[in-house]
N, C-alpha and C positions, 0 to 999 in steps of 0.2 A: 331682428335678433335671431330668429330661427335660421335665417340664411347665413348669418355670421358663424353660428355654431356648426352648421353643416360644413362651411368652408374650413373652419379650424380642424374639424374631425378629419376632413379629407387630407389636409396638410400633415396632420399627425400620422395618419395611415401611411402616407407617402414616405415620411421620415422613418417610420418603423421598418417599412419595406426596404428602404435604402440602406438602413443599418444592417438588416438581415442579409442583404445581398453582399455588403462589404465584408461581413463576417464569413460568409460562404467563400468569398474569394480568398480571404486570409487563410482559412482552413485548407483550401485547395493548395495554396502556395506552401503551406507547412507540410502537407502530405507529400508534395514533390521533393522538398528538402529531405524528409525522412526516408524517402525511397532510394536515396543515394547510399544508404548504409546497408551492409549485409544483414539479413534477418531470416530466421528460420521459423516456420509456422509451428507453434506449440500450443497456442491458446484458442479457445472458442470465443472469437471476437466478431462483432462488438458484444459486450456483456449487457444484460438487461438493465433498464432504468425503470424502477417500479415505485409506485406510491406505498407509503406505510400509513394508511388512513386510521387504522385502529390505534396505533401509537400516537398519531397526531391528535386524535380525539382524547386519548387518555391524558396527554400533556397539556392540551388546551392552548397550544402555541401555533406557530406557522405550520403549513402543510409540509410534511416530511416525506422524503423520497430516499431510495437506496440504490446506489450504483453497484451492481452485483458482481464485483470482481472476485467473489468466492466461486463464481461460475466459469472461471477460465479453463477448467477441465483437467489440467495437468495434476495428477495425484491428488484429487479432491479440490483442486483449484487454489486461488490466492493471488495476491498482487505481484509476487515475484515472477510469475510466468511471463508477464509483459516485459520485464527486464531481461529475463533469460532468452527471449526471442532474439534480442540484439547481442547479448553476451555470448551465447552458444554459437551464433553465426560468426562472431569474431574469433572464437576459439577454433572453429573449423577452418576459417580463412588462414589462421596461423599454423595449421597442421597439427593441432593438439590431439592427443589420444587419451589424455587423462585430465580430469577436472579436480581442482582443490578448492574448497571453500570452508568457511567457519561460521559459527553462530552459537547462541545459547543452547542449553540442553534441548528444550522444546522448540527448536528453530523451524519455523515454517519455510524459511528460505532454504535451509539444508534439505528438507524433504522435496521441495520442488526441483532443486538442483540435481538431487539424486535421480529423480524421475526423468528429467531432461537428458541427463547423461545416459541413462538406460535406453531411452527412446532413440538416441543418436549413436548408440554403440560405443560409448566411451566409458572408461573406468572412472570411478569417483571416490575421492577421499574427503571425508568430512571430519573436521576438528570441532568438538563441542566444548565450550567453556562453561564451567560450573559457576553461574552468577547468583545462585540462590542458596547454595549449601544444603539443599534438600537431599536426603537419602531415601526418600519414599520410592519404593519399587515402581509404582505406577508412573511417577515423574521421570525416573531415570531409564526406564525400560519400555514404557508403553507410548501411546500417542505418536508423535512425529518420529521418535527414536525407533520405534518398531517399523515404521514405514521407511525410514532411511535404509535400514538393513534389508527390508523386503525388496527394495529397488536394487539391491546388490552393492550398495556403497560400503566402503570400509570406514568404520566409525571409531574414532579414538577421542579420548577426553583430556581436557586440560583444566588446571585449577583456575579459580576465579582471579582475575587481574593479570593473567598471563598476556604477554605480547603476542596476540594472535597473528598479526601480520608477519612477525619474525618466525613464528612457528610454521606458518604456511610456506614461507621462503625456505626454511630449512628442509621441509618435506619435499619441496620442489627440487632442491639441489640433489637430494638423495635419489629421487625418481629419475632425474636426468642421468645420474651415474649408472642407473639400472637400464638406461636406453630408452626411457620414456620421454614424451614431449608434453609436459604439464602446462596447464593454463590456470592461473589463479583468479578466482572471482572473489572480490571483497565481501565482507559480511553484508547481508541484505542486498547484494548486487548493486551497491550504491557507489557508482562512479559515473562519469559522463556518458559512457556507453550504455550502462543499465538504465540510467535516468531517461534515455530516449523513449523507453517503454511508456513512461508517464507523460512525456511530451505528447506522444501519440494518444494517450488516454484523454488528455485535456481537449485535443481536437475532436476525438470521438464523442465525448460528452456534450460538447457545444453543438456539434452537428445533430446529435440525437435529440437534444432539447429543442433545437430549431425545428426539426421534423415533427415534433409533438406540439409545437406552439407553446412551449413551456419556457418561461423566463426564470432562470435559476438565480437566486439572490446570493446564496452562500453554498460552499462545499466544505464539509468538515470531514476529517479523517485522523486516524492515529499516525503519529510520526515518531520514528526511532532512528534508524541509520541514515535517514535524510533523503534517500534517493527518490522515494515516491513523491514527497512534497517538493523537492527541488525540480523534478520533472514537470510537475503540475505548474509550479511557479513559472518555469521557463516556457511551457506551452501556452499558458494564459498570456504571458508577456508577448509571445510571438504573434498571437492572433488579436492582441489588444482587448482581451476580455475583461469586463469589470466585475466578474464573479468574485465575491469576498471569499478568500481561501483561508481556512484556519486549521492548523495541525494541533492535535492534542498530544502532548509529549508523553512517552512511556518510559523514558530512561534518563535523559540529560536535563540539567537546569535550563531555564528559558534562554538566557543569553547564549549559552553554548549551542543549544539546539538551533536557534535562529541563525547563528553565525555559520554553522555547518550547512544549513539549507541554502543560505544566501550564496556562500562560496561555491557550492556545487551547482546551483542554478546558473551562476555566471559561467562556470566552466562548461556546463552543458550547452548553453547558447553559443559559446565560442566553438565547441566541438561540432555543433549543428551548422555553424556558418551563417547564423542569423544575426544581423547587426541591430540588436535591440538591447537596451539597458533594463536591468531589473531594479525596480524601486525598492529600497531597503524597507520601506513601510508596507510593502506587499508580502513580506515574509513575517508571518505571525505564528507563534507557538504558545499555547497555554499549557504550562507544565505543572498545574496544581493537582493533577490526578494520578501522579506516579505512585504515591503511597510509600511503602518501605523500600521500593527499588524495582528494577526490571524483573519481571516474572513473578513478583511477590503479590499475591491477591490483595484486593481492597474490598471493603464492604460495598462501595459504590459500584465497582466492577461486577460483583456477584449479583447485585440488584438489577443492574442494567442487562446483563446476559439473561437472567431469568425473565425479565420483563419482555424482551424481544422474542424469546422462545415462546412465551405464553400469549403474546398479543399478535405477533406476525409470523410465527412458525419458523423463525430464522435462528440459526446457530452462529454465535460469535465466539471468539477465542478469549481466554482469560488473561493473556499476556499483552495483547496488542489492541485488537479491535474492541474488546470489552472495556478497556480503560478509555478508549476514544469515545465510545458510546456514553460512558459515565459522564465524561466532559460535556458532550452535546446535551444530554438530558438536564444536567445541573445548570448549564448556562442558559438553556431555554427558560428554566424556572426563575433565573435571576434577571431575565429581560435582556440578555446580551444581544439577541437577534430582533429586538423590537423594530417594527416597521418593515420587516422582511416577510415575504409571503411564501416562498418556496426554498427549502433547505434540503440539500442532498448530503447523505452520509455515504462515504465511500467504504464499502464492505471489502476489506482486504483479505478475507478468508481466514483459515487457520483453525477451523472447528476441530481438527484432529487433536489439537493440544488439550481439548477438554478431557480427553481420556488420560491425560497426565495429571489431572487435578480432580479426581473423583470425589474426594472428601470435602473439597472447598465449598461445594454448593449445598451441603447438608440437606439432601433430598429425602423425602419420606420413603421408607422402605429400604434405604441403603444403610447397612451396618458394616463398618470397616472391619470389625472383628470376624465377620463371616465371609469376607472376600477370599 
C-alpha cells in the first residue's frame, strides 16, 4: 500500500510539473505576441504580490494576497499606467503632440495620463465629467484634480451625462485647426490597445505565482470602464489559466458591465492576434456594491478602506478599489469563495482621491468647520 501511495504521489508531482511547464510555455508565447506592439516604459514592473495575513486572520476566510498595482510609480501609481504604456506608444507612433482624455472629477486615469504626457513632452487636455453633483471644494479642487494641474494639464469640466466622446472629438477638431496633432484616449484607457496592459498583467501574475509556488484560486478587482477586466479575461484565456476572475462593479448594472467586458475582451484578443475564444461564463461582475452611483461613498466602502488602512497599512481609494474591497470582504463572509485557499485582490491604486473625500471617513480630530 505504501508503494502505491508513493507511485501515486510521484505521478501527481510529474503532472503538476508538466502543467507548470505548459503554463510557462504559454506565458512565453504571450510575451512574444505582446512584444509586437509599440510600448513605452512608464511603470515599475512587475509590481509586488504580497500576503495580507492580518486581514486574512480578521476575516477568517481563505488566505488573501494583494497585487500592488498601486506601485506602478507614475504619479503615485495605479492600474492605468499599464494601459498607458501601450496607448502613449501608439500616440507617439502616430506623431501626436497632444493627448486628450476624459473621466470623472476624481479620475485616477486622468491623473496618470497627465503624468505620462508630461514625462513624454506632450500637451494634455483633460475633460472632467461631474458625475456626483458635489460642490465640495476638496472634491472639485483637491486630490486627483490638483495633481492633474500640477502635471501641467489643461483641465475643463463638463456636466453629468454629457457625451464625453463627442466632447473630446470637438476639442480634437479645434486643436487640429490650431496646427496640433491630437490623440484621443478613451475614458479609463479602455480600448483594445489599452487592454493589452492587463493582458500583460495576467501573464505577469501567473509567472509571479509560479515562481513563488503559489496556486491562485481567484483574482478579485474593481471594474468600471472595463479595460482592466477585459485585459485580464483575454490574458487568462490566452494562457488557458483556470484562475477564477471576479470584477466588482463600481458604475454599471451587471448585465451591461459584463457585456462591455466580454466585447472588449474579444476585441483585445483579435487585436493581439491570438486565436482563442473567450467563454462568456468567464466574464463575471458583481454589481451589488455600487450604492448610490459612481463616486458616491457607501458605508461598506468606508469600512473596507478603514479596515485595510488599520490592518495592512494600505491605502485604497473611495471611488474604485474601496468598493471592490467592500465586495471582496462581504462575499468572503457570505461563503462565496468556499473551498478556495488563495485569493488575490488587484490593488488598482488611486489613494490620491482620498483627499477629495476628507469628511467621508469621519476620522477623530477632523472638524470640517476648522479646515
